[in-house]
Structures are given as structure tokens and as C-alpha cells.
C-alpha positions as CSV (number, residue, x, y, z in Angstrom):
1,M,7.4,22.2,27.6
2,K,5.0,20.7,30.2
3,K,3.5,17.3,29.3
4,A,0.0,18.7,29.6
5,T,0.8,21.5,27.0
6,R,2.5,18.9,24.8
7,D,-0.6,16.6,25.0
8,R,-2.9,19.5,24.2
9,L,-0.9,20.5,21.1
10,Y,-0.9,16.9,20.0
11,T,-4.7,16.7,20.3
12,I,-5.0,20.0,18.3
13,D,-2.6,18.7,15.7
14,R,-4.5,15.4,15.2
15,A,-7.9,17.2,15.1
16,I,-6.4,19.6,12.4
17,R,-5.1,16.5,10.5
18,T,-8.6,15.0,10.4
19,I,-10.3,18.2,9.3
20,L,-7.6,18.6,6.7
21,G,-8.3,15.2,5.3
22,I,-12.0,16.0,4.9
23,A,-11.2,19.5,3.5
24,T,-8.9,18.0,0.8
25,W,-11.7,15.9,-0.5
26,V,-14.1,18.8,-0.4
27,V,-11.7,21.1,-2.3
28,L,-11.1,18.4,-5.0
29,A,-14.9,17.8,-5.4
30,L,-15.5,21.6,-5.7
31,L,-12.7,21.9,-8.3
32,V,-14.2,19.2,-10.4
33,A,-17.7,20.5,-10.1
34,A,-16.5,24.1,-10.9
35,A,-15.0,22.8,-14.1
36,F,-18.4,22.1,-15.6
37,D,-20.6,24.8,-17.1
38,T,-23.6,24.8,-14.7
39,P,-25.9,27.6,-13.5
40,I,-24.1,27.6,-10.1
41,K,-20.6,27.5,-11.5
42,Q,-19.9,30.9,-10.0
43,I,-21.0,29.8,-6.7
44,L,-18.9,26.7,-6.9
45,K,-15.9,28.8,-7.7
46,Y,-16.4,31.0,-4.6
47,A,-16.9,27.9,-2.5
48,F,-13.7,26.4,-4.0
49,F,-11.7,29.5,-3.1
50,V,-13.1,29.7,0.4
51,C,-12.4,26.0,1.1
52,G,-9.1,26.3,-0.6
53,S,-8.1,29.1,1.7
54,I,-9.2,27.1,4.7
55,W,-7.2,24.2,3.4
56,V,-4.1,26.4,3.2
57,L,-4.6,27.7,6.6
58,L,-4.9,24.2,8.1
59,V,-1.7,23.2,6.3
60,L,0.1,26.3,7.8
61,C,-1.3,25.4,11.3
62,R,0.2,21.8,11.0
63,I,3.5,23.3,9.9
64,V,3.6,25.6,12.8
65,L,2.8,22.8,15.2
66,S,5.2,20.3,13.7
67,P,8.2,21.2,15.9
68,F,6.1,20.6,19.0
69,V,4.4,17.3,18.2
70,K,5.5,13.9,16.9
71,S,5.1,13.3,13.2
72,D,3.0,10.3,12.0
73,E,6.2,8.6,10.9
74,E,7.7,9.0,14.4
75,E,4.6,7.6,16.1
76,D,4.5,4.7,13.7
77,F,8.1,4.0,14.4
78,E,7.6,4.1,18.2
79,Q,4.7,1.8,18.0
80,K,6.7,-0.7,15.9
81,V,9.6,-0.5,18.4
82,D,7.2,-1.0,21.3
83,Y,5.6,-3.9,19.6
84,I,9.0,-5.6,19.0
85,L,10.1,-5.0,22.6
86,Q,6.8,-6.3,23.9
87,K,7.2,-9.5,21.9
88,R,10.7,-10.0,23.1
89,A,9.7,-9.5,26.7
90,E,6.6,-11.6,26.7
91,Q,8.2,-14.7,28.3
92,P,9.9,-13.0,31.2
93,Q,6.9,-10.7,31.6
94,K,4.8,-13.7,32.8
95,D,7.0,-14.0,35.9
96,Y,7.3,-10.3,36.6
97,T,5.4,-8.2,39.2
98,P,6.3,-4.9,40.7
99,L,4.2,-5.7,43.8
100,R,6.2,-6.3,47.0
101,S,5.6,-7.7,50.5
102,L,1.8,-8.5,49.9
103,A,-0.2,-11.6,50.4
104,P,-1.8,-13.1,47.2
105,E,-5.2,-11.7,48.2
106,Q,-3.8,-8.3,48.6
107,E,-2.2,-8.4,45.2
108,D,-5.5,-9.5,43.7
109,A,-7.2,-6.6,45.3
110,I,-4.6,-4.1,43.9
111,K,-4.9,-5.7,40.5
112,E,-8.7,-5.4,40.6
113,I,-8.4,-1.7,41.5
114,L,-6.0,-1.1,38.6
115,S,-8.2,-3.1,36.2
116,T,-11.3,-1.0,37.0
117,L,-9.8,2.5,36.7
118,P,-11.4,4.7,34.1
119,S,-10.1,4.3,30.5
120,H,-8.7,7.3,28.4
121,R,-11.5,9.7,27.7
122,D,-11.2,9.5,23.9
123,K,-9.7,6.1,23.6
124,P,-11.8,3.4,25.5
125,S,-9.4,0.7,24.7
126,E,-6.4,2.6,26.3
127,I,-5.6,3.3,29.9
128,N,-5.9,6.8,31.4
129,L,-2.2,7.3,32.0
130,A,-2.7,10.2,34.4
131,I,-4.9,8.2,36.7
132,V,-3.0,4.9,36.5
133,S,0.3,6.8,37.2
134,R,-1.2,8.1,40.4
135,Y,-2.0,4.7,41.6
136,L,1.4,3.4,40.7
137,T,3.1,6.3,42.4
138,A,0.9,5.6,45.5
139,L,1.9,1.9,45.5
140,E,5.5,2.9,45.5
141,Q,5.0,5.5,48.3
142,L,3.2,2.9,50.4
143,G,6.1,0.4,49.8
144,Y,3.8,-2.0,48.0
145,A,5.7,-1.7,44.7
146,D,9.1,-1.3,43.1
147,L,8.7,0.8,39.8
148,S,12.4,0.8,38.8
149,D,12.0,-1.6,36.0
150,R,9.8,0.7,33.8
151,H,9.9,-1.5,30.7
152,H,8.4,-4.6,32.4
153,L,6.1,-2.4,34.5
154,R,4.5,-0.9,31.4
155,L,3.9,-4.5,30.1
156,W,2.6,-5.6,33.5
157,V,0.1,-2.7,33.5
158,Q,-1.1,-3.7,30.1
159,D,-1.6,-7.2,31.2
160,V,-3.4,-6.3,34.4
161,T,-5.7,-3.7,32.9
162,G,-6.3,-5.5,29.6
163,K,-6.0,-2.1,27.9
164,R,-3.4,-0.5,25.6
165,V,-0.6,1.5,27.3
166,P,0.9,4.6,25.6
167,N,4.5,4.3,24.3
168,S,7.4,3.9,26.6
169,S,8.5,7.5,26.6
170,Q,5.1,8.8,27.5
171,F,4.7,6.1,30.2
172,N,8.1,6.7,31.7
173,E,7.5,10.6,31.8
174,A,4.2,10.1,33.7
175,I,5.9,8.4,36.6
176,P,6.1,9.5,39.4
177,N,2.9,11.4,39.3
178,T,3.2,14.9,40.8
179,N,-0.4,15.6,41.6
180,R,0.0,15.2,45.4
181,R,-3.7,15.5,46.3
182,E,-4.8,12.8,43.8
183,V,-1.9,10.5,44.8
184,A,-2.9,10.9,48.4
185,K,-6.5,9.7,47.5
186,A,-5.0,6.8,45.6
187,R,-2.8,5.9,48.7
188,D,-6.0,5.9,50.9
189,T,-7.9,3.6,48.5
190,L,-5.0,1.2,48.2
191,S,-4.3,1.1,51.9
192,K,-8.0,0.3,52.6
193,A,-8.0,-2.5,50.0
194,V,-4.8,-4.1,51.4
195,A,-6.0,-3.7,55.1
196,G,-9.3,-5.2,54.2
197,N,-7.7,-8.2,52.6
198,E,-5.2,-8.5,55.4
199,N,-8.0,-8.9,57.9
200,L,-9.7,-11.4,55.7
201,S,-6.5,-13.5,55.4
202,H,-6.1,-13.6,59.2
203,T,-9.7,-15.0,59.6
204,R,-8.9,-18.0,57.4
């Protein structure tokens, strides 16, 4: 299954989960209200059956999607593993950089570009992995970076951007980025930034 399809199913599943949580409370409230003898008791009963049917349908949808998306427990486990690995790698992470054969000014220019890339559309505190992976792939193609150490690379991206990075499996799957047109645009942006700072360093 393609990553885009998997991400779309994940978004649908999490949206259903949110709606299901709301529907559960609505169904419970209608059940309690319908238990009392009121002038609108019959209406409340109909509303309860309608909402109950929707609730059952949402549950079935989540069951159907469950083989294609990670469960809450799996996500929680991955986040805990990532947290532990990050804590273990914090000390060596300070000395790690994937950038190669660049002057300090050029490295700073690249870091500035990465830190100002758009965030995730729905999660402002998280990187937009599709965009970041284009720039990382472009850096590797230009010979400006070595992306072989994905574990430390992920932590480096988090440090440079100041934003959360998806779990290791998602991050690793996104690199290299296969969108040639967008990667070419990223190469052009990075090349200009490096060339501009190269000229600046020569004038000092």
C-alpha cells in the first residue's frame, strides 16, 4: 500500500475515532433522557435509535480500517520507543551533522532554510515530512549531506527545525523523496543559498 493511501486511511480512522467519542456521549445522554417519562419521550427514543445506528456504523468502519492503520496502542508504543531512543542519543546527537564539505556560513544557510519550511498542515508543532524529505534528498543529491545514519538524522532534523518529527518508521520511509520535480526545486533553492554564502565567505 502506498504511503499516501496509508496516511489518508490513518486520517480517516482518527476522524472517525473523534466522531465516535462524541457519538458515544450523545447516545448515552439520549438513553438517559429517554428513560424519563416526558412529552418528548418518543422523539428521544427515535433520536437514540438513529444515533445508536450511527454509532454502530462508526464502530464497523473502525473495524474495517483496523488492518490498514496502526492502533492507539501501537502508536503509543512507538512514541515511547522513540522517546527512549532520543534520550539515549542526546549526548552524541550534539556532535552529529549530516552536512558535508560546507563552510560554517553555508551550513547555517541550509539550517535556516530547513527551519523555515512549512509545518504539517494539521499539526503546527510538527514538520511537514513530505517537504522536509524533499530538501534532505536534494542535499544528498548535491553532495552536501550524508543521510545514511537515519536515526541521528531524524534527531538532527528535530533539533534544527525545533519541531516534532514523525516516528522512525515514517521518517525512514519518506527518504529518499521520489517527487523529482519538487526535489529539483529544492536543489535549486539550496544551490543558490550555498553559492550565495560561498561568495560572501570569499569577500571576507
